[in-house]
RODO-2510 file (C-alpha; in nm, 4 decimals, decimal comma):
residues 608
     n   res          X          Y          Z
     1     m     0,0000     0,0000     0,0000
     2     a     0,1422     0,3320    -0,1053
     3     v     0,1649     0,6029     0,1623
     4     v     0,1807     0,9684     0,0731
     5     e     0,4293     1,1477     0,2936
     6     k     0,3265     1,5043     0,3799
     7     k     0,6139     1,7470     0,3563
     8     p     0,6489     1,9881     0,6474
     9     e     0,5575     2,3479     0,5779
    10     v     0,8565     2,5766     0,5454
    11     k     0,7998     2,8992     0,7349
    12     t     0,9397     3,2072     0,5697
    13     a     1,1835     3,3799     0,8001
    14     s     1,0990     3,7382     0,8916
    15     p     1,3743     4,0012     0,9090
    16     l     1,2634     4,0761     1,2648
    17     d     1,3574     3,7193     1,3626
    18     r     1,7144     3,8406     1,3709
    19     l     1,8085     3,9881     1,7064
    20     a     2,0107     4,2750     1,5558
    21     v     1,7246     4,3811     1,3239
    22     a     1,4725     4,3660     1,6081
    23     s     1,7080     4,5773     1,8223
    24     l     1,7341     4,8392     1,5471
    25     a     1,3539     4,8435     1,5215
    26     g     1,3401     4,9105     1,8953
    27     v     1,5843     5,1990     1,8568
    28     v     1,3680     5,3487     1,5811
    29     y     1,0551     5,3099     1,7949
    30     i     1,2157     5,4904     2,0882
    31     l     1,3361     5,7755     1,8638
    32     v     0,9873     5,8131     1,7138
    33     s     0,8364     5,8107     2,0634
    34     l     1,0701     6,0880     2,1788
    35     a     0,9871     6,2924     1,8671
    36     v     0,6148     6,2529     1,9313
    37     a     0,6421     6,3468     2,2991
    38     f     0,8844     6,6387     2,2738
    39     w     0,8093     6,7779     1,9270
    40     a     0,4736     6,6674     1,7900
    41     v     0,2722     6,7217     2,1101
    42     p     0,4104     7,0764     2,1771
    43     t     0,3595     7,1645     1,8093
    44     v    -0,0057     7,0557     1,8152
    45     c    -0,0616     7,2427     2,1422
    46     r     0,0863     7,5563     1,9893
    47     l    -0,1289     7,5232     1,6766
    48     v    -0,4517     7,4902     1,8767
    49     g    -0,3634     7,8018     2,0791
    50     l    -0,2635     7,6526     2,4144
    51     g     0,0545     7,8618     2,4127
    52     d    -0,1520     8,1801     2,4496
    53     v    -0,3153     8,0832     2,7809
    54     s    -0,1556     8,1041     3,1234
    55     f    -0,1711     7,7299     3,1943
    56     g    -0,0561     7,6388     2,8414
    57     p     0,3072     7,5436     2,9246
    58     l     0,1955     7,3296     3,2209
    59     l    -0,0682     7,1495     3,0150
    60     t     0,1785     7,0942     2,7305
    61     g     0,4291     6,9417     2,9745
    62     v     0,1640     6,7123     3,1237
    63     l     0,0522     6,5956     2,7772
    64     s     0,4147     6,5302     2,6730
    65     l     0,4755     6,3286     2,9911
    66     a     0,1531     6,1307     2,9378
    67     a     0,2538     6,0595     2,5764
    68     i     0,5994     5,9329     2,6730
    69     v     0,4525     5,7088     2,9484
    70     a     0,1901     5,5652     2,7119
    71     l     0,4441     5,5012     2,4370
    72     a     0,6838     5,3427     2,6888
    73     i     0,4114     5,0989     2,8025
    74     i     0,3239     5,0122     2,4416
    75     g     0,6915     4,9565     2,3589
    76     y     0,7377     4,7358     2,6647
    77     r     0,4425     4,5240     2,5519
    78     l     0,5773     4,4999     2,1981
    79     m     0,9125     4,3732     2,3283
    80     g     0,7308     4,0909     2,5091
    81     g     0,7085     4,2408     2,8562
    82     p     0,8885     4,0463     3,1286
    83     r     0,9433     3,7562     2,8846
    84     s     1,1144     3,9568     2,6134
    85     r     1,3540     3,7939     2,3729
    86     p     1,6974     3,7283     2,5286
    87     g     1,9430     3,9957     2,4236
    88     l     1,6800     4,2419     2,2909
    89     r     1,7141     4,4963     2,5716
    90     a     2,0921     4,4886     2,5537
    91     g     2,0689     4,5158     2,1743
    92     i     1,8535     4,8295     2,1952
    93     f     2,0979     4,9832     2,4436
    94     l     2,3979     4,9015     2,2243
    95     g     2,2073     5,0337     1,9222
    96     f     2,1805     5,3720     2,0932
    97     v     2,5504     5,3585     2,1791
    98     f     2,6380     5,2947     1,8143
    99     l     2,4012     5,5702     1,7041
   100     a     2,5653     5,8176     1,9435
   101     i     2,9128     5,7208     1,8200
   102     w     2,8051     5,7683     1,4575
   103     a     2,6414     6,1058     1,5310
   104     l     2,9449     6,2401     1,7172
   105     f     3,1809     6,1182     1,4454
   106     s     2,9637     6,2787     1,1754
   107     r     2,9532     6,6074     1,3678
   108     w     3,3301     6,6011     1,4131
   109     v     3,4022     6,5264     1,0480
   110     g     3,1441     6,7811     0,9340
   111     g     3,2951     7,0490     1,1555
   112     i     3,6419     6,9871     1,0138
   113     a     3,5100     6,9922     0,6560
   114     e     3,3141     7,3125     0,7182
   115     g     3,6145     7,4857     0,8710
   116     s     3,8316     7,3777     0,5778
   117     t     3,5904     7,5174     0,3192
   118     y     3,5216     7,8340     0,5201
   119     d     3,8745     7,9621     0,5789
   120     g     4,1014     7,6592     0,5416
   121     w     4,2796     7,4771     0,2643
   122     l     3,9498     7,4096     0,0779
   123     s     3,8236     7,7681     0,1018
   124     g     3,8106     7,8015    -0,2764
   125     a     3,6053     7,4863    -0,3244
   126     g     3,2783     7,6066    -0,1737
   127     p     3,0481     7,4534     0,0898
   128     g     2,9089     7,1896    -0,1487
   129     v     3,2435     7,0125    -0,1747
   130     g     3,2932     7,0077     0,2007
   131     a     2,9400     6,8841     0,2621
   132     g     2,9903     6,6066     0,0061
   133     v     3,3165     6,4917     0,1670
   134     a     3,1618     6,4955     0,5142
   135     l     2,8541     6,3071     0,3953
   136     a     3,0646     6,0398     0,2220
   137     l     3,2832     5,9826     0,5316
   138     s     2,9784     5,9770     0,7583
   139     a     2,8021     5,7243     0,5350
   140     a     3,1109     5,5023     0,5197
   141     f     3,1550     5,5047     0,8976
   142     g     2,7838     5,4388     0,9520
   143     y     2,7925     5,1440     0,7093
   144     w     3,0938     4,9991     0,8941
   145     l     2,9162     5,0284     1,2309
   146     l     2,6018     4,8724     1,0843
   147     r     2,7969     4,5739     0,9531
   148     i     2,9496     4,5199     1,2973
   149     f     2,6063     4,5435     1,4596
   150     l     2,4488     4,2903     1,2212
   151     r     2,7180     4,0233     1,2660
   152     p     2,5964     3,6970     1,4272
   153     t     2,8900     3,7065     1,6693
   154     f     2,7789     4,0503     1,7875
   155     e     2,4271     3,9147     1,8466
   156     q     2,5806     3,6537     2,0733
   157     r     2,7562     3,9315     2,2629
   158     m     2,4197     4,1044     2,3067
   159     v     2,2815     3,7928     2,4728
   160     r     2,5870     3,7569     2,6988
   161     f     2,5695     4,1249     2,7899
   162     e     2,2054     4,0927     2,8919
   163     e     2,2808     3,7796     3,0939
   164     t     2,4989     3,9905     3,3252
   165     g     2,1727     4,1186     3,4715
   166     w     2,1919     4,4930     3,4071
   167     f     1,8714     4,4938     3,2000
   168     s     1,6694     4,2556     3,4181
   169     f     1,4119     4,3280     3,6898
   170     k     1,4728     3,9969     3,8645
   171     t     1,6055     3,9924     4,2187
   172     f     1,8889     3,7624     4,3228
   173     k     1,8252     3,5393     4,6263
   174     p     1,5565     3,7589     4,7796
   175     g     1,5434     3,7595     5,1583
   176     q     1,9160     3,6920     5,2076
   177     g     2,1666     3,9537     5,3195
   178     m     1,8976     4,2219     5,3339
   179     r     2,0640     4,4427     5,5963
   180     v     2,3941     4,4654     5,4101
   181     r     2,2127     4,5105     5,0786
   182     r     2,0015     4,7934     5,2145
   183     g     2,3074     4,9586     5,3639
   184     t     2,4889     4,9335     5,0307
   185     i     2,1914     5,0857     4,8456
   186     l     2,1698     5,3667     5,1019
   187     g     2,5429     5,4390     5,0713
   188     i     2,5284     5,4555     4,6905
   189     l     2,2229     5,6836     4,7010
   190     l     2,3849     5,9133     4,9599
   191     l     2,7011     5,9371     4,7505
   192     a     2,5085     6,0085     4,4280
   193     g     2,2684     6,2458     4,6024
   194     s     2,5596     6,4432     4,7496
   195     g     2,7109     6,4857     4,4047
   196     i     2,3770     6,5960     4,2564
   197     w     2,3194     6,8413     4,5416
   198     v     2,6665     6,9947     4,4984
   199     m     2,6088     7,0270     4,1233
   200     m     2,2759     7,2030     4,1743
   201     n     2,4000     7,4188     4,4617
   202     h     2,6949     7,5443     4,2551
   203     r     2,4619     7,6051     3,9567
   204     v     2,6876     7,4075     3,7251
   205     l     2,4117     7,3367     3,4738
   206     e     2,3038     7,7019     3,4584
   207     r     2,6362     7,8184     3,3145
   208     g     2,5917     7,6545     2,9769
   209     s     2,3137     7,6209     2,7252
   210     a     1,9569     7,5671     2,8447
   211     n     1,9246     7,2661     2,6130
   212     w     2,1777     7,0134     2,4931
   213     e     2,1763     7,0183     2,1151
   214     l     2,3910     6,8696     1,8401
   215     n     2,4621     7,1274     1,5700
   216     i     2,4347     7,0120     1,2085
   217     p     2,7361     7,1273     1,0011
   218     f     2,6832     7,3438     0,6924
   219     t     2,3479     7,4729     0,8216
   220     g     2,4901     7,7781     0,9991
   221     k     2,3001     8,1031     0,9492
   222     q     2,4542     8,4286     1,0700
   223     y     2,2068     8,6965     1,1632
   224     v     2,3762     9,0316     1,1234
   225     d     2,2687     9,2745     1,3947
   226     d     2,5609     9,5080     1,3184
   227     a     2,5967     9,5765     0,9461
   228     g     2,9129     9,7854     0,9927
   229     d     3,0016     9,9559     0,6634
   230     a     2,8310     9,6923     0,4479
   231     e     2,5184     9,8986     0,3808
   232     r     2,7011    10,2009     0,2434
   233     a     3,0486    10,0889     0,1326
   234     i     3,1042    10,0886    -0,2450
   235     k     3,3596     9,8699    -0,4237
   236     g     3,4243    10,0011    -0,7735
   237     s     3,0835    10,1202    -0,8907
   238     s     2,8549     9,8837    -0,6954
   239     p     2,7739     9,8592    -0,3224
   240     v     2,9168     9,5707    -0,1215
   241     l     2,5717     9,4821     0,0111
   242     k     2,3271     9,5312    -0,2722
   243     e     1,9727     9,6410    -0,1941
   244     g     1,7446     9,3405    -0,1482
   245     t     2,0303     9,0888    -0,1166
   246     a     1,8832     8,9371     0,1987
   247     s     1,5382     8,7801     0,1693
   248     t     1,5129     8,6374     0,5213
   249     f     1,5407     8,8237     0,8516
   250     r     1,5487     8,7413     1,2196
   251     i     1,3578     8,9697     1,4564
   252     v     1,6031     9,0805     1,7255
   253     s     1,3510     9,3150     1,8870
   254     a     0,9844     9,3578     1,7947
   255     g     0,9706     9,7161     1,9207
   256     a     0,6251     9,8723     1,8769
   257     a     0,5284     9,6292     1,5980
   258     t     0,2422     9,4062     1,7083
   259     t     0,2677     9,1704     1,4095
   260     l     0,6262     9,0619     1,4821
   261     a     0,7629     8,8331     1,7522
   262     e     1,1134     8,8432     1,8951
   263     g     1,3272     8,5565     1,7676
   264     a     1,1005     8,4830     1,4712
   265     t     1,2357     8,4317     1,1191
   266     v     1,0346     8,6242     0,8588
   267     d     1,0564     8,7295     0,4952
   268     r     1,1242     9,0790     0,3619
   269     k     0,7589     9,1676     0,2953
   270     t     0,6530     9,0877     0,6525
   271     v     0,9268     9,3109     0,7930
   272     t     0,8660     9,6039     0,5581
   273     d     0,4875     9,5915     0,6088
   274     a     0,5383     9,6193     0,9857
   275     l     0,8137     9,8810     0,9586
   276     a     0,6653    10,1201     0,7018
   277     p     0,3918    10,2849     0,9165
   278     l     0,6172    10,2996     1,2238
   279     a     0,9027    10,4571     1,0255
   280     k     0,6661    10,7149     0,8767
   281     e     0,5368    10,8112     1,2204
   282     k     0,8924    10,8185     1,3587
   283     r     1,0025    11,0500     1,0778
   284     a     0,7101    11,2862     1,1389
   285     k     0,8019    11,3135     1,5061
   286     l     1,1646    11,3684     1,4048
   287     d     1,0564    11,6726     1,1978
   288     e     0,9002    11,8227     1,5110
   289     l     1,2114    11,7425     1,7149
   290     l     1,4433    11,9009     1,4591
   291     s     1,2334    12,2189     1,4558
   292     r     1,2620    12,2477     1,8342
   293     l     1,6354    12,1790     1,8305
   294     q     1,6964    12,4328     1,5526
   295     e     1,5045    12,6952     1,7499
   296     r     1,7203    12,6198     2,0522
   297     e     2,0331    12,6470     1,8362
   298     k     1,9280    12,9955     1,7255
   299     k     1,8748    13,1001     2,0867
   300     l     2,2172    12,9692     2,1861
   301     n     2,3713    13,1637     1,8977
   302     e     2,1934    13,4816     2,0110
   303     e     2,3075    13,4282     2,3708
   304     k     2,6627    13,3846     2,2488
   305     n     2,6511    13,7109     2,0524
   306     r     2,5232    13,8989     2,3579
   307     q     2,8075    13,7795     2,5779
   308     s     3,1051    14,0078     2,6328
   309     d     3,3122    13,7653     2,8403
   310     p     3,5348    13,5696     2,5967
   311     a     3,5316    13,2562     2,8177
   312     v     3,1544    13,2501     2,8418
   313     k     3,1255    13,3252     2,4721
   314     m     3,3528    13,0286     2,3916
   315     t     3,1453    12,7991     2,6153
   316     r     2,8227    12,9019     2,4423
   317     e     2,9814    12,8440     2,1017
   318     s     3,0941    12,4956     2,2121
   319     e     2,7410    12,4103     2,3233
   320     r     2,5935    12,5458     2,0003
   321     g     2,8442    12,3397     1,8001
   322     q     2,7529    12,0253     1,9928
   323     l     2,3833    12,0868     1,9310
   324     a     2,4527    12,1489     1,5614
   325     r     2,6313    11,8110     1,5390
   326     w     2,3324    11,6386     1,6950
   327     i     2,1042    11,8071     1,4439
   328     e     2,3198    11,6938     1,1513
   329     t     2,3255    11,3361     1,2825
   330     l     1,9472    11,3351     1,3237
   331     k     1,9076    11,4665     0,9678
   332     e     2,1046    11,1666     0,8453
   333     y     1,8696    10,9373     1,0349
   334     k     1,5775    11,1281     0,8839
   335     a     1,7107    11,0556     0,5359
   336     s     1,7406    10,6868     0,6233
   337     l     1,3797    10,6782     0,7456
   338     a     1,2514    10,8240     0,4172
   339     e     1,1123    10,6016     0,1437
   340     e     1,2919    10,5833    -0,1894
   341     n     1,0812    10,4925    -0,4922
   342     g     0,8018    10,3796    -0,2650
   343     k     1,0091    10,1471    -0,0447
   344     l     1,2227    10,1728     0,2678
   345     n     1,6003    10,1697     0,2756
   346     d     1,7505     9,8535     0,4242
   347     r     1,9262    10,0673     0,6839
   348     v     1,5899    10,1095     0,8596
   349     l     1,6041     9,7428     0,9579
   350     l     1,8810     9,8110     1,2126
   351     i     1,8392    10,1840     1,2665
   352     q     1,6760    10,1504     1,6087
   353     k     1,9894     9,9814     1,7397
   354     e     2,2018    10,2652     1,6001
   355     l     1,9725    10,5231     1,7621
   356     d     1,9933    10,3532     2,1023
   357     r     2,3716    10,3394     2,0757
   358     f     2,3875    10,7058     1,9693
   359     v     2,1774    10,8214     2,2655
   360     t     2,3749    10,6111     2,5152
   361     v     2,7118    10,7421     2,3935
   362     e     2,6026    11,1065     2,3801
   363     q     2,4401    11,0957     2,7231
   364     e     2,7611    10,9589     2,8731
   365     k     2,9648    11,2319     2,6993
   366     e     2,7320    11,4994     2,8326
   367     r     2,7564    11,3655     3,1877
   368     e     3,1347    11,3709     3,1654
   369     r     3,1275    11,7278     3,0280
   370     r     2,9008    11,8532     3,3062
   371     r     3,1160    11,6838     3,5698
   372     a     3,4188    11,8681     3,4312
   373     d     3,2332    12,2021     3,3938
   374     q     3,0435    12,2924     3,7098
   375     s     2,8866    12,5992     3,5506
   376     a     2,7396    12,3821     3,2731
   377     a     2,6042    12,1433     3,5356
   378     t     2,4473    12,4313     3,7305
   379     r     2,2550    12,5728     3,4342
   380     g     2,1732    12,2244     3,2931
   381     s     2,3617    12,2790     2,9687
   382     l     2,1982    12,0808     2,6816
   383     k     2,0391    11,8450     2,9336
   384     e     1,6872    11,9235     2,8181
   385     e     1,7810    11,8935     2,4503
   386     m     1,9428    11,5530     2,5095
   387     q     1,6297    11,4387     2,6929
   388     w     1,4156    11,5414     2,3908
   389     i     1,6312    11,3237     2,1653
   390     a     1,6243    11,0298     2,4094
   391     d     1,2446    11,0508     2,4379
   392     w     1,2084    11,0481     2,0591
   393     v     1,4395    10,7485     2,0249
   394     r     1,2747    10,5377     2,2965
   395     q     0,9122    10,6251     2,2279
   396     d     0,7474    10,3714     1,9940
   397     p     1,0772    10,2004     1,9060
   398     l     1,1173    10,0500     1,5633
   399     p     1,1636     9,6747     1,5320
   400     v     1,5185     9,5526     1,4770
   401     a     1,5417     9,2947     1,1974
   402     a     1,8815     9,1370     1,1399
   403     y     1,9957     9,0132     0,8007
   404     l     2,0024     8,6344     0,7827
   405     f     2,2875     8,5096     0,5657
   406     t     2,4867     8,1913     0,5397
   407     r     2,8345     8,2036     0,6904
   408     y     2,9858     8,1948     0,3444
   409     e     2,7846     8,4970     0,2250
   410     v     2,8994     8,6978     0,5271
   411     r     3,2574     8,5840     0,4648
   412     d     3,2480     8,7067     0,1031
   413     i     3,1028     9,0439     0,2072
   414     n     3,3506     9,0885     0,4917
   415     n     3,6434     9,0125     0,2615
   416     e     3,5844     9,3588     0,1158
   417     l     3,5558     9,5105     0,4648
   418     d     3,8715     9,3677     0,6206
   419     p     3,9990     9,6412     0,8579
   420     q     4,3549     9,5153     0,8099
   421     r     4,3452     9,5845     0,4348
   422     n     4,0783     9,8443     0,3589
   423     r     3,9340    10,1754     0,4688
   424     v     3,5973    10,3360     0,3949
   425     i     3,5568    10,7088     0,3258
   426     r     3,3089    10,8556     0,5725
   427     a     2,9709    10,9662     0,4366
   428     e     2,9807    11,2880     0,6431
   429     e     3,2844    11,4286     0,4623
   430     p     3,2141    11,7417     0,2480
   431     v     3,2483    11,6916    -0,1272
   432     n     3,2968    11,9208    -0,4275
   433     a     3,0795    11,9472    -0,7370
   434     e     3,2261    11,6283    -0,8852
   435     g     3,1486    11,4314    -0,5669
   436     v     3,5136    11,4068    -0,4610
   437     v     3,5906    11,4543    -0,0922
   438     e     3,7371    11,8041    -0,0577
   439     l     4,0330    11,6857     0,1485
   440     f     4,1542    11,4729    -0,1451
   441     a     4,0257    11,6938    -0,4309
   442     d     4,3662    11,8482    -0,5153
   443     l     4,5488    11,5153    -0,5385
   444     p     4,6095    11,3144    -0,8601
   445     e     4,2992    11,1459    -0,9999
   446     k     4,3757    10,8021    -0,8566
   447     y     4,3718    10,9543    -0,5064
   448     q     4,0486    11,1515    -0,5479
   449     f     3,8247    10,9502    -0,3200
   450     k     3,4470    10,9748    -0,2972
   451     r     3,2051    10,9158    -0,0143
   452     n     3,1599    10,5540     0,0967
   453     q     3,4379    10,4395    -0,1353
   454     i     3,6443    10,1408    -0,0246
   455     v     4,0136    10,2300    -0,0349
   456     a     4,3023     9,9872     0,0102
   457     n     4,5466    10,0788     0,2849
   458     t     4,8350    10,0947     0,0377
   459     v     4,6473    10,3445    -0,1831
   460     f     4,5397    10,5470     0,1193
   461     n     4,8949    10,5664     0,2556
   462     a     5,0172    10,6858    -0,0837
   463     a     4,7452    10,9547    -0,0839
   464     v     4,8543    11,0684     0,2636
   465     e     5,2119    11,1009     0,1415
   466     e     5,0851    11,3194    -0,1417
   467     l     4,8975    11,5339     0,1101
   468     k     5,2101    11,5803     0,3229
   469     k     5,4320    11,6696     0,0302
   470     d     5,5844    12,0203     0,0562
   471     k     5,3982    12,0932     0,3829
   472     t     5,5365    12,2089     0,7146
   473     t     5,5506    11,9666     1,0031
   474     d     5,2484    12,1092     1,1833
   475     v     5,0379    12,1285     0,8688
   476     a     5,1388    11,7759     0,7650
   477     r     5,0500    11,6396     1,1092
   478     d     4,7073    11,8044     1,0910
   479     l     4,6463    11,6652     0,7389
   480     v     4,7359    11,3129     0,8530
   481     r     4,4906    11,3395     1,1420
   482     r     4,2135    11,4681     0,9159
   483     a     4,2815    11,1945     0,6581
   484     n     4,2612    10,9187     0,9222
   485     e     3,9340    11,0635     1,0486
   486     a     3,7982    11,0915     0,6944
   487     a     3,8895    10,7307     0,6099
   488     p     3,8620    10,5080     0,9206
   489     e     3,9248    10,1364     0,9061
   490     a     3,6475     9,9349     0,7443
   491     k     3,3915     9,7803     0,9792
   492     p     3,2849     9,4268     0,8843
   493     m     2,9419     9,2778     0,9434
   494     k     2,8929     9,1142     1,2812
   495     g     2,6378     8,8891     1,4421
   496     p     2,5893     8,5529     1,6137
   497     i     2,5680     8,2271     1,4189
   498     l     2,2734     7,9901     1,4527
   499     y     2,2839     7,6267     1,3407
   500     s     2,0052     7,3831     1,2755
   501     s     2,0371     7,1315     1,5535
   502     i     1,9076     6,8044     1,6918
   503     l     1,7695     6,8350     2,0429
   504     l     1,9410     6,5841     2,2695
   505     l     1,8096     6,6898     2,6086
   506     p     1,5695     6,9779     2,6862
   507     a     1,5866     7,1922     3,0003
   508     v     1,9127     7,0409     3,1268
   509     r     1,8805     7,2380     3,4488
   510     f     1,5992     7,0024     3,5543
   511     t     1,6316     6,6923     3,3368
   512     v     1,9975     6,6145     3,4126
   513     p     1,9503     6,5935     3,7944
   514     l     1,6313     6,3924     3,7411
   515     l     1,8030     6,1465     3,5061
   516     l     2,1013     6,1158     3,7408
   517     m     1,8677     6,0363     4,0306
   518     v     1,6853     5,7704     3,8267
   519     l     2,0139     5,6149     3,7137
   520     a     2,1483     5,6200     4,0691
   521     v     1,8391     5,4392     4,2003
   522     w     1,8554     5,1821     3,9203
   523     f     2,2298     5,1266     3,9655
   524     a     2,2011     5,0938     4,3442
   525     w     1,9183     4,8407     4,3214
   526     r     2,0637     4,6501     4,0269
   527     v     2,4196     4,6220     4,1599
   528     v     2,3132     4,4456     4,4828
   529     n     2,1191     4,1930     4,2718
   530     l     2,4084     4,0966     4,0479
   531     p     2,4979     3,7344     4,1256
   532     t     2,8656     3,7916     4,2017
   533     f     2,8203     4,1029     4,4135
   534     g     2,5021     3,9678     4,5719
   535     d     2,6815     3,6549     4,6915
   536     f     2,9582     3,8730     4,8370
   537     l     2,7044     4,0834     5,0322
   538     i     2,5234     3,7735     5,1555
   539     a     2,8527     3,6243     5,2723
   540     t     2,9437     3,9511     5,4418
   541     e     2,6212     3,9531     5,6417
   542     a     2,6721     3,5887     5,7338
   543     e     3,0168     3,6668     5,8730
   544     m     2,8810     3,9655     6,0622
   545     n     2,6162     3,7449     6,2220
   546     k     2,8955     3,5243     6,3648
   547     v     3,0420     3,8163     6,5597
   548     s     2,9586     3,8359     6,9332
   549     w     2,8524     4,1971     6,9818
   550     t     2,8916     4,3515     7,3265
   551     t     2,5941     4,4743     7,5323
   552     r     2,5073     4,8429     7,5607
   553     h     2,5970     4,8572     7,9332
   554     k     2,9293     4,6843     7,8783
   555     l     3,0093     4,9164     7,5840
   556     m     2,9515     5,2254     7,7985
   557     q     3,1692     5,0895     8,0794
   558     d     3,4565     5,0088     7,8449
   559     t     3,4307     5,3483     7,6802
   560     v     3,4479     5,5289     8,0143
   561     v     3,7507     5,3228     8,1161
   562     v     3,9337     5,4073     7,7938
   563     l     3,8556     5,7790     7,8161
   564     v     3,9582     5,8065     8,1813
   565     t     4,2809     5,6172     8,1125
   566     m     4,3649     5,8516     7,8249
   567     v     4,3022     6,1634     8,0380
   568     l     4,5133     6,0318     8,3248
   569     m     4,7923     5,9371     8,0857
   570     a     4,7896     6,2863     7,9357
   571     l     4,8043     6,4523     8,2777
   572     f     5,0877     6,2219     8,3897
   573     l     5,2952     6,2965     8,0774
   574     f     5,2344     6,6718     8,1190
   575     v     5,3477     6,6712     8,4854
   576     v     5,6548     6,4554     8,4106
   577     d     5,7522     6,6791     8,1178
   578     v     5,7297     6,9991     8,3237
   579     a     5,9143     6,8439     8,6258
   580     w     6,2032     6,7069     8,4224
   581     g     6,2266     7,0324     8,2281
   582     k     6,2608     7,2357     8,5477
   583     l     6,5102     6,9875     8,6988
   584     l     6,7413     6,9561     8,4001
   585     s     6,7457     7,3292     8,3322
   586     s     6,8252     7,4313     8,6935
   587     k     7,1597     7,6013     8,7629
   588     p     7,3383     7,3151     8,9335
   589     i     7,2684     7,0830     8,6397
   590     e     7,1866     7,2992     8,3331
   591     v     7,1672     7,0055     8,0935
   592     l     6,8882     7,1781     7,8972
   593     q     6,9492     7,5303     7,7681
   594     i     6,6138     7,7087     7,7387
   595     a     6,6229     8,0447     7,5574
   596     p     6,4532     8,3301     7,7438
   597     s     6,1169     8,4415     7,5976
   598     k     6,1244     8,7513     7,3780
   599     t     5,9475     9,0558     7,5160
   600     k     5,7190     9,2483     7,2809
   601     t     5,8348     9,6001     7,2115
   602     d     5,6031     9,8995     7,1907
   603     p     5,5388     9,9692     6,8183
   604     t     5,5287    10,3453     6,8916
   605     q     5,8884    10,3303     7,0194
   606     q     6,0205    10,1079     6,7416
   607     k     6,3105    10,2628     6,5524
   608     w     6,3560    10,2200     6,1804
***
């Protein structure tokens, strides 16, 4: 009789059957969970308007904590709970270690490549070349780490690592050696708690960044809150910073603009729409201020003409000159606030910062002048006029919007504004009909500089030599001073650099102590349940139980006996020492020679 033999079904192996692949899936799940809890939940809360209410931050934190707890429970269930696959927990831990190593290596290589292309040996290649090199090295290193992680021998190491007990909740020989175990746990917690308390008491975590972040190379954006000479300097026939070059801006200060938020990144239209009405109102108030200041200048001039005392007349002229300089400076700001061809000048974006700096510097100068001149302080010289200017500057302040460039764009602009190589002719210098600065008008054509022109130091020094030619020493010295004032060193653009970053740990001031406390508790409990150390503690308690401990009454008696004996011994040695000292130093014997004590002299009678 023929029998048909049924072949066994062959089950297709799943990729997750491999321990290394399952560990990588666990790593991905944890990363997604952290992104949901610390990014997605706050984003949704902000979109629904919870950030605008008083309890919004607290509710957002509670929802994030609830999300991370829920996702942790789900992940624990997916891993199999208390009966998870051997080696899976250790594999997930080692997966995070490998991920951290790869991220740090990539950041290190990327930083070197960025520095090389920015101002190093690859500076002529551009950021794309550096980014490509960094990406290739990062990919190669990541592939090498992945191959190591996926090796069967490494999976065996995962299992052995987990068998050590660090990732298990099981207790070792419960009920044995409990007193020594509890003492060990208490000692570890006291030691860790002392370190955490010292760290918090010394405010170590408050000295650095509020969050721990990993910057991504080649994503650096420099927001320029000090344009220097970039807005007005001209190289050849074109400005260094062309109008409309920047399309993105960072709000440094919102000022009186209600549609802008400090720290926000906005486009040009958003900034100009918020600035235009405020600048127009600021300019109208400046017209009123200038009229008042000009009236006061006329009065000071009349007072000067009525004075017969030359000293007083000179003082009034000095005050009138100072007021005239303020008026000229404010007129320049007025021109910057005006619209050209229906749009604002880019200088308006940072003009509020310039105004605040101008008022601060001039107020300090005036205080110094009044401290040096008591008569000026008595009559309140120019104090009221300075207060008018300060009130105009600080009332309804304009928003400050910084240019947002890449580091490489700022580098290229600042190459033309290097103070070691170039100078910029001041815009305030008087010019002739051809637009040439009058100080340099009589020189050869190549030295006839115009306002805002960028001049190389070598060309400027040659022009100064031409100015000094055939002049007396005093005249030449004065011309050199005027030339240096007319062409100061170029001022490059300045501003902090912001990188796109990966958030590693938020609010380190609170999260680091909390994590250290959790790790300390886990370490203290886990270490006393390791088989090797647990057996040692159990044996220690067993040996301690064999010791015959004295009674409380007997301990007190023995302590009193020891203390009394020590006191009597000390008194005996003191008496013997004094007696033998007196005997051996007496005149008949004089074995010991004791120097007489020095008497203190009266400091009032001391002779020098």
